[in-house]
C-alpha positions in Angstrom: -12.4 -9.0 8.7 -14.4 -5.8 9.4 -11.6 -4.3 11.6 -9.2 -4.4 8.9 -11.3 -2.8 6.4 -12.3 -0.3 9.0 -8.6 0.7 9.6 -7.9 0.4 5.8 -10.6 2.7 5.1 -10.0 5.4 8.0 -6.2 5.2 7.4 -6.8 5.9 3.7 -9.5 8.6 3.9 -6.7 10.3 6.7 -3.8 10.5 4.0 -1.6 7.5 4.3 -0.3 6.1 1.5 -1.7 3.0 -0.1 1.4 1.1 1.0 0.7 1.6 4.4 -2.9 -0.2 4.1 -3.1 -3.6 5.9 -4.3 -5.5 2.5 -1.7 -8.4 3.7 -3.7 -11.4 4.2 -6.7 -10.3 1.8 -7.3 -12.4 -0.9 -7.2 -11.2 -4.4 -10.8 -11.0 -5.0 -10.9 -8.9 -1.6 -8.6 -6.6 -2.8 -9.9 -6.2 -6.1 -13.4 -5.5 -4.1 -12.1 -3.3 -1.9 -10.1 -1.3 -4.5 -13.3 -1.3 -6.8 -15.8 0.2 -4.1 -13.6 2.5 -1.9 -11.1 3.8 -3.8 -12.0 4.8 -7.5 -9.7 7.3 -8.0 -7.5 4.2 -8.4 -7.4 2.0 -11.9 -6.1 -1.2 -12.6 -3.1 -0.9 -14.9 -2.6 -3.8 -17.1 -0.4 -2.3 -19.2 2.7 -4.3 -18.3 2.5 -8.0 -17.1 5.3 -9.9 -15.5 4.2 -13.6 -16.2 6.7 -14.6 -13.0 4.6 -12.7 -10.9 1.4 -12.7 -9.1 0.1 -9.2 -8.6 -2.2 -6.9 -9.3 -1.0 -2.9 -10.3 -3.2 0.3 -9.8 -2.6 3.6 -10.8 -4.2 6.9 -9.2 -5.9 9.2 -11.8 -3.3 11.8 -11.3 -0.5 8.8 -12.2 1.6 10.2 -8.9 1.1 6.8 -7.0 1.6 3.3 -8.5 0.2 0.6 -5.9 1.5 -3.0 -6.9 -0.1 -5.4 -4.6 1.7 -9.0 -4.6 0.1 -12.6 -4.0 1.2 -16.1 -3.0 0.5 -18.6 -5.4 -2.8 -19.3 -3.4 -3.7 -15.5 -4.2 -3.0 -14.4 -0.8 -1.7 -10.8 -0.2 2.1 -11.1 0.9 3.1 -7.5 0.4 2.7 -4.3 -1.2 4.9 -1.8 -2.7 3.8 2.0 -3.6 5.7 3.8 -6.0 5.3 8.0 -5.6 6.4 11.1 -7.4 7.7 13.4 -5.4 4.6 16.0 -5.1 3.3 13.5 -2.8 6.6 13.1 -0.2 5.5 15.5 2.2 2.0 14.3 2.4 2.8 11.0 2.7 5.8 11.3 5.5 3.6 13.6 7.4 0.9 10.8 7.5 3.6 8.3 8.1 4.4 10.3 11.3 0.9 11.0 12.5 -0.3 7.3 12.2 3.0 4.8 12.6 5.8 4.5 15.0 9.3 5.4 13.6 11.7 2.2 14.0 14.8 3.4 12.4 15.5 6.3 9.5 13.3 5.4 6.6 11.4 2.7 8.4 7.9 3.0 10.4 5.4 0.3 11.9 2.1 0.1 12.6 0.3 -2.8 14.5 -3.1 -3.9 13.6 -5.1 -6.4 15.9 -2.1 -9.2 17.0 0.1 -8.3 13.8 2.9 -5.8 13.1 3.4 -4.2 9.8 6.5 -2.5 8.7 7.0 -0.2 5.9 10.2 0.9 4.6 10.9 4.1 2.3 13.5 4.3 -0.2 14.4 7.3 -1.9 15.7 7.5 -5.7 16.5 10.3 -7.9 12.7 10.5 -9.9 10.2 8.7 -7.5 10.2 7.6 -3.8 8.9 3.9 -2.9 7.1 2.7 0.2 7.3 -1.2 0.8 5.1 -2.8 3.2 5.6 -6.3 4.7 4.7 -8.1 7.9 6.9 -8.2 10.5 
């Protein structure tokens, strides 16, 4: 657990987008505590709630990133999605190139402990989305 948090903090402070963080496998309480204490620029957003999904939604202070963390029925993180304004694009892409291995156009992966995480980028007209899953 300490290794996961260390890698999470190291990666975030080096500038990788939140979608590239190994929160998959953490409990909802662990995620909330981690964000509250380590990522004070993100605030919990309760403006829209979809009862069909078990998730937490955070928005950064500048409102250029929305981090959605999805959980199983047992409140274990299963995957994440980060929606970003294009003002973040170059910064996010540079950091993905530095800290992850590119596996195809729009896809990167990284290894933590014995697990491999896959990050996929989807570009839209007004924003881009990063999705992180366990490979």
